[in-house]
C-alpha positions in Angstrom: 107.7 52.2 75.5 108.0 54.4 72.4 107.6 58.1 72.8 105.5 60.0 70.3 107.7 62.8 68.9 105.1 64.0 66.3 103.0 66.0 68.8 101.3 69.0 67.4 103.2 72.3 67.7 100.8 75.3 67.8 103.5 78.0 68.1 104.1 78.6 64.4 100.3 78.7 63.7 98.8 82.1 62.9 95.8 81.5 65.1 98.0 80.7 68.1 100.2 83.8 67.5 97.2 86.1 67.1 95.7 84.8 70.3 98.7 86.2 72.2 98.8 89.5 70.4 96.6 91.1 73.1 98.0 89.3 76.1 99.5 92.5 77.3 96.0 93.8 78.1 95.6 91.1 80.9 96.8 92.0 84.4 99.3 89.2 84.9 101.1 90.0 81.6 101.0 93.7 82.5 102.8 92.9 85.7 105.4 90.9 83.9 105.8 93.5 81.2 106.3 96.2 83.8 108.8 94.2 85.8 110.8 93.3 82.6 110.7 96.8 81.4 112.2 98.0 84.7 115.1 95.7 84.3 115.9 96.8 80.8 118.6 99.5 80.3 119.0 100.1 76.6 121.5 102.8 75.6 121.6 105.0 72.5 123.2 103.3 69.5 122.9 99.7 70.9 121.5 96.7 69.1 119.0 94.4 70.9 117.4 91.0 70.2 113.9 90.1 71.3 113.6 86.3 71.3 110.2 84.7 70.9 109.0 88.3 70.3 105.3 87.6 69.5 103.6 90.9 68.7 106.6 92.9 69.9 105.7 94.3 73.3 109.2 94.0 74.6 110.6 95.4 71.4 108.3 98.4 72.0 109.5 98.6 75.6 113.1 98.8 74.4 112.4 101.5 71.8 110.5 103.6 74.3 113.0 103.1 77.1 115.8 104.3 74.7 113.6 107.2 73.5 113.9 105.9 70.0 117.7 106.0 70.0 118.6 102.4 69.5 120.4 101.4 66.4 118.5 98.2 65.9 115.8 96.0 67.6 115.3 92.6 66.0 112.3 90.4 66.9 112.6 86.7 66.3 109.7 84.3 66.4 108.7 81.0 64.7 105.2 82.4 63.7 105.7 84.3 60.5 102.4 86.2 61.0 104.0 88.3 63.6 105.6 90.3 60.8 102.2 91.9 60.5 102.2 92.8 64.2 105.6 94.5 63.8 104.4 96.6 60.9 101.5 97.8 63.1 103.9 98.4 65.9 106.2 100.5 63.7 103.3 102.8 62.9 102.6 103.4 66.6 106.1 104.2 67.9 107.4 107.7 68.3 109.8 108.5 66.9 108.9 106.1 64.2 111.7 103.6 63.6 113.3 103.1 60.2 112.9 99.7 58.6 116.4 98.7 59.6 115.9 99.9 63.1 112.9 97.7 64.0 112.5 94.5 62.1 111.1 91.0 62.4 112.8 87.7 61.5 110.8 84.5 61.2 113.0 81.7 62.7 112.6 78.7 65.1 115.2 79.3 67.8 115.0 75.7 68.9 117.3 75.1 65.9 119.6 78.0 66.9 119.8 81.6 65.8 120.2 83.2 62.4 123.8 83.7 61.4 124.6 86.9 63.3 128.3 87.4 64.0 129.7 86.8 67.5 129.1 89.7 69.9 126.7 91.4 67.5 124.1 92.5 70.1 124.4 94.6 73.2 121.4 93.0 74.9 118.9 90.2 74.6 115.4 90.1 76.0 112.8 87.3 76.0 109.4 86.9 77.5 108.0 83.5 78.5 109.6 81.9 75.4 112.9 80.2 76.0 111.2 77.4 77.9 109.7 76.2 74.7 112.9 75.4 72.9 112.4 71.7 72.0 114.5 68.8 70.8 113.6 65.2 70.4 116.5 62.8 70.6 116.0 59.7 68.3 118.9 58.0 70.1 117.3 58.4 73.5 113.7 58.2 72.2 112.9 61.1 74.4 112.5 64.9 74.5 115.7 66.4 76.0 116.9 69.9 77.1 119.5 70.1 74.3 117.7 72.9 72.5 117.2 74.8 75.8 121.0 74.6 76.4 121.8 75.4 72.8 119.7 78.6 72.8 121.5 79.8 76.0 124.8 79.1 74.4 123.6 81.0 71.2 122.5 84.0 73.3 125.9 84.0 75.0 127.6 83.9 71.5 125.8 86.8 70.0 126.1 89.1 73.1 129.0 91.4 73.4 131.2 91.0 76.5 129.2 92.2 79.6 126.1 92.4 77.4 122.7 92.1 79.2 120.3 89.2 79.1 116.8 89.7 80.6 114.2 87.0 80.3 111.2 85.3 81.9 110.2 81.6 82.1 107.3 79.9 83.9 107.8 78.2 87.3 107.5 74.4 87.5 103.8 73.3 87.2 102.5 76.8 86.7 99.0 77.4 88.0 97.1 78.7 84.9 94.0 78.8 87.1 95.7 81.4 89.3 96.8 83.4 86.3 93.3 83.2 84.9 91.8 84.3 88.2 94.1 87.3 88.4 93.3 88.2 84.7 89.5 88.0 85.5 89.9 91.1 87.6 90.5 93.1 84.4 87.0 92.2 83.2 85.5 94.9 85.4 87.9 97.5 84.1 87.7 96.6 80.4 85.9 99.0 78.0 84.7 95.9 76.1 84.3 93.2 78.8 83.0 90.4 76.5 85.8 91.0 74.0 88.3 91.0 76.9 87.1 87.6 78.1 87.2 86.2 74.6 90.8 87.2 74.3 91.6 85.7 77.7 89.9 82.5 76.9 91.8 82.1 73.6 95.1 82.3 75.6 94.1 80.0 78.5 92.8 77.4 76.0 96.5 76.6 75.2 97.4 76.1 78.9 96.5 72.4 79.1 98.6 71.6 76.0 101.6 73.5 77.4 101.5 71.8 80.8 100.9 68.3 79.3 103.9 68.7 76.9 106.1 70.0 79.8 105.3 66.9 81.8 106.5 64.8 78.9 109.8 66.7 78.9 109.2 68.5 75.6 109.0 72.0 77.3 111.0 73.1 80.3 109.4 74.6 83.4 112.5 74.4 85.5 113.3 75.4 89.2 115.1 78.6 89.4 118.2 76.9 90.9 118.4 74.8 87.7 118.1 77.8 85.5 120.8 79.7 87.4 123.1 76.6 87.1 122.5 76.5 83.3 123.2 80.2 83.0 126.5 79.8 84.8 127.5 76.8 82.7 126.7 78.9 79.5 129.0 81.7 80.6 126.7 84.2 82.4 127.4 86.0 85.7 125.7 88.6 88.0 122.6 86.5 87.9 119.5 88.0 89.6 115.9 86.7 89.7 112.5 87.5 91.1 108.9 86.2 90.8 106.3 87.9 88.6 103.2 87.0 86.5 101.0 86.3 89.5 104.0 84.4 91.0 103.9 82.0 88.1 107.1 83.1 86.3 110.7 83.8 87.1 112.2 87.0 85.8 116.0 86.8 85.4 118.7 89.3 84.6 122.4 88.4 84.0 125.4 89.5 81.9 127.8 87.7 79.6 131.1 87.0 81.3 
């Protein structure tokens, strides 16, 4: 039976990107952001890459953790509209980063990374993004994990030796209902409850699409043992992991061998 490879991809769309700009206001994302931030150790003068950066909350965490002393933070995302979010972010950060110190690059990492030289970055961070690297194989007439494996190899390539890689991905068959229930608790603390629920609904409305495509093999909600195996094969060591995001995501930290 033929497989339809022409499924819609919402990720580059401005409407989808903007729906996730305020996700950090929801309790499950706040939990994941805090856990990720705690595992980041940026040092003055370093260069960091934020993969699948969205509105740049992890880029912000890097800048603040370093007290504004990083040489460069680069956010990469397939939605070009996120450039607007980075301009707004730049205006909020203190000390305010120069244009070359905080910048956004529109690129689809499913096809690899822009042509940075080997060992260019001291660290790479990614939040709930790498699992959406996608590749359809015409020869196999199926979605495969080739793009997932390729982005791990690319991260390894652009990291300096012993460079840090911190990222999160969803667990297999994530319970979006559980995430939504946890997020609902924030309704009672929100200054604008109706606006809060509207934002939450816009995010959860994409959940069925994500789970459906993952079941087809397009996206990759993998068991943690499989992720650890892939990281080892790609050349990473000192691999740690824990649960976060209402127990619906794995947070991992490792280093380039």
